[in-house]
N, C-alpha and C positions, 0 to 999 in steps of 0.2 A: 435791606442789604445794599451797601455801597457798591459802586462799579469796581473799585479796587478789590473788595472782598469777593465779588462775583467772578472777577478775572482769576483770582488766586484759586477759587474753588474749581473753576474750569481747568486750570492748569493741573491741579491735583488729579482730577478725573482723567485727563489726557495722559498724565504720567502713569497712573495706575493701569489704564488701558494698554499702554505701550508695554508695561512690565508683564501684564497678563499675556499679551500676544507673543512677546519674546519667550516667556516661559512655555507657552503652548507649542511654539515652534521647536524649542529645545527638547521638550518631552516627545514630540512627534519624531524628531530626528533620532532621539535615543531609541524609540520604539522601532524605527526602521533599521537601526544598527543591530538589532537583536538577532537577526538571521542573515545568512548569505544567500544570494539568489543565483541560481544557475541560468546562464543566458540562452534560454529556449526561445523559439519563435512564437510558440503558443503559450498563453497564460493558463490554459486548461490542460492539465495533465492527468491521465487516468492510471498510468502504470509505469513502473520502472523496476529494474533489478540490478543487483551488485555484480561486478566482475572482480576477479582477483582478490577475493576475501574483503571486498569493500574499497579497494584502492581506486576502482573505476565504477562508473554508473552508466547504465544504458537506459535511456529515457524514450518513451513513446511520445514524440513531439509532433502532434498532428499526423501527417502522412510520412514522416521519416523517423529514423532512430538516431538519436545523438548520443555520443559517448563522451563522458566528462571525467576528469580527475576529481575525486572527492576532496583532496587536500587543498586544491586551489579553485575548484569550480570552473576550471578552464576546459573548453571543448577540445577533445583529442581527435575525434573522427565523426563522420556522419554517414549513415546508410540511407541513400535516397531510394525511393520506390516509385512504382507507377500507380500507387494507390490514389484513388480520388476521394476516398473517405477516411475518417480518422482511425488510427491504430488505438485499440483499447487494451490490449494485453501483450506482455512480453516476458520471456523467461530465457535463462541461459543454462547450459549444461554445467555440471559440477567441475569439469576440467576446463571450462571457459573456451571450448573449441567451437561450439555451435550456439546460435541464438535463434529463437523462434518468436515470431510476432504475427498478430492478426487483429482484425477488428470489424468495422462496418462493411468492409469490402467483400466479406464472405469468403476470404481465402487466408491461408497461413503460409508464411514464408519461413523456410529453414535455411539459415545463413551461416556460411563458413567464416568465422571471425579471423582465422589465421590467413586464409587466402583471399579474403574479402570478395567472395563470390556466393551467389545463390545456389544452394544445393538442390532444393526442392520447392515447388509451389503446390500447395494442396488446396483444391477448390471445394468449398462447401456452399454451393449456390443457394441463395435464399436465406442463409443463416447469418446471424451476427456473432462473431467470435467474441466471447465475453471473458474467458479465462484460459490460461495455458500453464502447463507444468511439464518439465522434462524429468524423466526418471533419473535417479542417482547414477545409474550406470550409462546413461546417455542413449539407451536403445529405444525408449518409448517416449511418445509425446501424448499427453492428455489434452484434448481440445474440448472446452466447454462452450456451449452456444445458447442462443436466445430461445431455442425450442425445448430446453430442459434436458437435452441429451448430451452425453460425453463420448467422443470418439477416441479410442485408443489407437494411435497410429504407430506402426513399426518403422522407425527411421531408417534402419539398415536395409530392410526388405522393400521399403517404399510402398507400403500398402496399409490399409486399415485392418487392424487385428480383430477388433469387435467394437460394438457400440453399446454403451451403458445407458439404460433407461431407468425411470423410476421417479424423476422429478417432474412436477406438474407446471413449474414456472422456470424462468430464466436461471441458468447456472451462473452463480456469482463468484465461485472460487473452486479450484481443484488443486490438490496437493498430494504428492507421493510421500509416504513416510520415509525416514532416513535409510532404511534397509531396502526400500523399493518394493516390498511385498504387498503393501496395502495402499490403495488410493482412496482419499476422502474427497467427496464432492458436496457442495453446498448450494442452496438455491433460494429462490423467492417463495418457495412453498413451506418454509420454516424448518426444513429437514436437512440432516447431514447423513449421507450414505457412505458406508465403508464397503469397498469391493476388494476381492482377491485379484491382484494384478495378473497372476498366472493364467486365469481362465475367465475372469470377469464376473465371478459369482458374487452376489450380494451377501455380505457377511451379516450386516445389521443396519438398522436405521436409528439414528440418534434424534430423539425428540426432546427438546428442552427450551427452545426459543418460541416466542409467541408471535413472531413476525419474521420478515426476511432475514436470513443469515447472510451477512455481507462478506465476512472473511474467516478463513480457517488457517491454522498453522500448526505443524507438529513441533513440539518442544523436543521430543525424542520418539522412539518407536512405541512408547507406551503412554504418551501424553499428547492430547490434542486440545487446542484452544480455539474458541469460536466467539464471534461477536455479531451484533445485528441491530435491527431497527427497534428492538424492545429495550434498548439501553442496557443490555446484559452482556457480561463476559462469562463464558462457561469454560471451565477446565475439565476435560474428560479423561478419566483414568481407564486406559484400554488394556491394562495388565491382564485382567480376566475378561476375555471377550464375551463370555457368557453372562457376566454379571458386571456390566460397566457402571462405574460410579462417577458422579460428577459434582463439582462445586460451582455454584452459581452466585455471581456478585452483581449487584445493581449499581449503575453509575448514572444517576439522574441528571448530572450536569450535561450529559450528552443527550440530545434528542434522538439521534441515530448514531450508533458507533459503526464507523466504516472500516476501521483497521485496528489490529492489536498485535503487539510484538513483545517477546520476552528477551531479557538481557542475559544471554549465555546461560540459560537454564536457571537463572537466579529467580527469586520471587519478584524482582523488579520488572515492571512492564510499562510499555508506552501504549496509549490509546488515543484515537482521534475521532472526530465526529463531523457530521454534516453541518453543524453550527460553527465550525472553524476552531473549536477548542482542541487543545493538545495537552495530554497529561502524562507525566512520568511519575509512577508511584513506587517507592521503595519501602522497606520496613520502617525507616526512620524519617524520611523526608518526602514531600510531595512537590513536584515542580509542575507549573502550568503556564500555558501561553494561549493566545487567541489570534489566529490569522484573520478572523472576521469574514471568512469566506469558506465554502465547503472544502473539507480535506478528504481526499480519496484514498491515500495510503501513507502509512508512517512506519519506518523501520529504523532500528538501531544500526549504526555503521559496524559491520562485523569485526573489523580488526581492532576496534577500540575495546580493550579489556578492563580498563579502570574508569574511563570517563563516559558519561552519557552524551552521545552525539547522534542526532536524528537527521534523516533525510525525509522530507515531507512533500508529497504531491498534492496539488490543490486545483480547484476550479476558480481561478482568478489571480492567484499569486504565482502561478507556474510551479516550479519545484525549488524548494529552499532547504537550507541546512541550518539546524538549530542546536546550540550547545546548552546543556542544562543550566550551567552557571549564568546564562543570560535570560533565564526564565524566572518567573516569580516562584517563590518557594515558601513552604511553611513546614514546621515539624509536625509529626503525626502523634 
């Protein structure tokens, strides 16, 4: 090979390398533009909840609560605390008047959103607060902790109404049904317990998962959805409490399913996993994305009735907003 030919060959290789790098940078930029990032201080977010039918977002950002507009991802307000450890759970009342949050500190704060003041501070010394849920009427607060127990706290009377036992490992999720009559609790012992809120009586235990149950959610008073470390999503039919039926689906693309949410009682759902994968599944189309880092929670934005828009909390990317049209898709 002559020197001229060698030089030309080298030029071709350099040109192709430059083209590849430019293409790689373009693809990377396109990937980054697929979701909007909320400006949190921490990139590790465990929980968030919607305010005002989804117009606002309250985020557990390390030791503070930050409130954002979902339309612009701009910060509206910040609730600073004296916590020295991370907040792991947050929930808001249905009327958006009070916010409850707690975590590794071993205490729960009940906060007045309208007057921007702390109403109550509940101490659970030696416990890690892992899950919170405010009843639909705003009277009660369910507090799940690392000891496997759930405290039902009376917000109005400022005392513990009773404590629910039955789980042998950490509580991962607590949820009141829409009419407030039943509380569902889930934990690392593979179980879901249903209690009567009125007196704390155990109605039944749901056994269907083979490992930790990570998240539970009521679609309505008669339908409960759960997901967990066994890569399964289970829909429980509670219409006949003496003969509960369930439908189990396996989603092997997830190593561990951390969160599941349904779109306005539609058959469409969103699921996310510890491997960073996010899935929206409808009857006709499947959308998917990969944050490439653990996802802790995924919810549809409530006020969106026609379009699939998700808010996603993660360990590494903070909290982001994803639109289905920017995700990969395929027909089913």
